[in-house]
C-alpha positions in Angstrom: -9.1 -6.1 14.5 -6.3 -8.5 14.4 -3.2 -8.0 12.2 -1.2 -11.1 11.1 1.3 -12.1 8.5 -0.3 -13.0 5.2 0.0 -16.5 3.8 -0.6 -18.0 0.4 -4.2 -18.8 1.5 -4.8 -15.1 1.8 -3.7 -14.1 -1.8 -7.1 -14.3 -3.5 -8.9 -12.4 -0.7 -6.1 -9.7 -0.8 -6.6 -9.4 -4.5 -10.3 -9.0 -4.2 -9.9 -6.4 -1.4 -7.4 -4.4 -3.3 -9.5 -4.3 -6.5 -12.6 -3.3 -4.5 -10.7 -0.5 -2.7 -8.9 1.0 -5.6 -10.7 0.3 -8.9 -14.2 0.7 -10.4 -17.4 2.1 -9.0 -17.4 -0.1 -5.9 -14.2 1.7 -4.8 -16.0 5.0 -4.8 -17.6 3.9 -1.4 -14.2 4.8 0.1 -12.0 7.9 -0.2 -8.7 6.2 -1.2 -9.8 4.9 -4.6 -8.0 5.6 -7.9 -11.1 5.0 -10.0 -11.0 8.5 -11.5 -7.4 8.0 -12.6 -7.1 4.4 -13.6 -9.1 1.5 -15.1 -8.2 -2.1 -15.1 -6.6 -4.0 -12.3 -4.5 -2.8 -9.4 -2.8 -6.2 -8.9 -3.6 -9.8 -9.5 -3.2 -13.1 -7.7 -0.1 -14.1 -9.8 1.7 -10.8 -9.0 0.9 -11.4 -5.3 2.1 -15.0 -5.5 5.4 -13.9 -7.1 6.0 -11.9 -3.9 6.0 -15.0 -1.7 9.4 -16.0 -3.1 10.9 -12.6 -2.2 12.8 -12.8 1.1 12.7 -9.0 1.3 9.0 -8.7 1.1 6.4 -9.3 3.9 2.6 -8.8 3.8 0.2 -8.1 6.6 -3.5 -8.7 6.7 -6.1 -7.2 9.1 -9.1 -9.3 10.0 -12.3 -8.8 11.8 -13.0 -12.3 12.9 -12.5 -14.4 9.7 -13.1 -11.4 7.4 -10.1 -9.9 5.7 -10.6 -6.1 6.0 -7.1 -4.7 5.3 -3.6 -5.4 4.1 -0.2 -3.8 3.7 3.1 -4.8 2.0 6.6 -4.1 3.3 9.6 -4.5 1.1 13.3 -3.8 1.8 15.2 -3.0 -1.4 18.4 -2.6 0.6 19.7 -2.4 4.1 18.4 0.4 6.1 15.5 1.2 3.8 12.0 -0.2 3.6 9.0 0.7 1.5 5.3 0.3 2.2 2.8 -0.6 -0.5 -0.7 -1.9 -1.0 -1.9 -0.3 2.1 -5.6 -1.1 1.7 -8.7 -0.9 3.9 -12.1 -2.2 2.9 -14.0 0.9 1.5 -16.9 0.3 3.9 -14.6 0.5 6.9 -12.5 3.5 5.9 -12.4 6.4 8.4 -12.3 4.1 11.4 -8.5 4.3 12.1 -7.7 0.9 10.5 -5.2 2.3 8.0 -3.4 4.1 10.9 -3.1 0.8 12.7 -1.9 -1.1 9.6 0.6 1.7 8.8 2.0 1.4 12.4 2.2 -2.4 12.1 4.0 -2.1 8.8 6.5 0.5 10.2 7.2 -1.8 13.2 7.7 -4.8 10.8 10.1 -2.8 8.7 12.2 -1.9 11.8 12.0 -5.3 13.4 12.4 -7.7 10.4 14.5 -5.6 8.0 16.3 -3.3 10.5 15.1 -0.4 8.5 16.0 3.1 9.7 14.0 4.9 7.0 10.7 4.0 5.3 9.2 5.3 2.0 6.0 5.1 0.1 4.8 6.3 -3.2 1.4 8.0 -4.0 0.1 9.1 -7.3 0.8 12.8 -7.4 -2.8 13.7 -8.3 -4.0 12.1 -5.0 -3.5 15.3 -2.8 -5.8 14.1 -0.1 -3.9 10.8 0.3 -0.6 12.6 0.3 -1.9 14.9 3.0 -3.0 11.8 5.0 0.5 10.4 5.0 2.0 13.9 5.8 -0.2 13.9 9.0 1.4 10.5 9.8 4.9 12.1 9.7 5.8 11.3 6.1 7.5 14.1 4.2 7.8 14.7 0.4 11.4 13.8 -0.6 11.2 15.9 -3.8 11.6 12.7 -5.9 9.0 11.6 -8.4 9.0 8.2 -10.1 7.3 7.3 -13.4 4.0 5.5 -13.5 4.2 2.2 -15.5 1.9 3.6 -18.2 2.5 0.7 -20.6 2.1 -2.2 -18.1 -1.7 -2.9 -17.8 -0.9 -5.2 -14.8 -0.8 -2.0 -12.7 -3.9 -0.4 -14.3 -4.8 1.5 -17.5 -4.3 5.2 -17.0 -7.2 7.6 -17.8 -4.6 10.4 -18.3 -1.0 10.5 -19.4 0.5 12.7 -16.6 0.4 10.1 -13.8 3.6 9.9 -11.7 4.4 8.8 -8.1 5.4 11.3 -5.4 7.9 9.7 -3.0 7.3 10.3 0.7 9.6 9.1 3.5 10.2 9.3 7.2 12.9 8.1 9.6 11.8 5.3 11.9 12.0 5.9 15.7 15.3 4.1 16.2 17.0 6.1 13.4 19.7 8.6 14.2 
């Protein structure tokens, strides 16, 4: 597997990968899907394209040869803090350690490109197995919850009205 910065050429493949991994029956091939919680899209090419203009956003893609098999997004809302999002691995390749490698690459990118000392991510609170995965990677619950955008179908159509995000965070190795 090779991990590289994403380019505009990758946007449609990233969108297809994210949809396949998170939504619909095809996503059920992997364990990280949200198909039981949300219908509709997870993202779309236009949303991904908007991110290209953001100087505080970087995307990584993982490839096996020419095939895009994973991705991650790193943003830095302000100095010292970064956030990981869209961590995605092809459902057929989950369980092979690819997410761990992508997560590590995203954390290094956050420290190197944004001088982040702390990193956060959000997980839908009903996804206990995914929260546990991140806890095994050193992330801790901050006690903060953020609302799910229930009324914005660009992020999905909730199957239940109690969705919210749990915030997890960890200090990066160079942090005091």
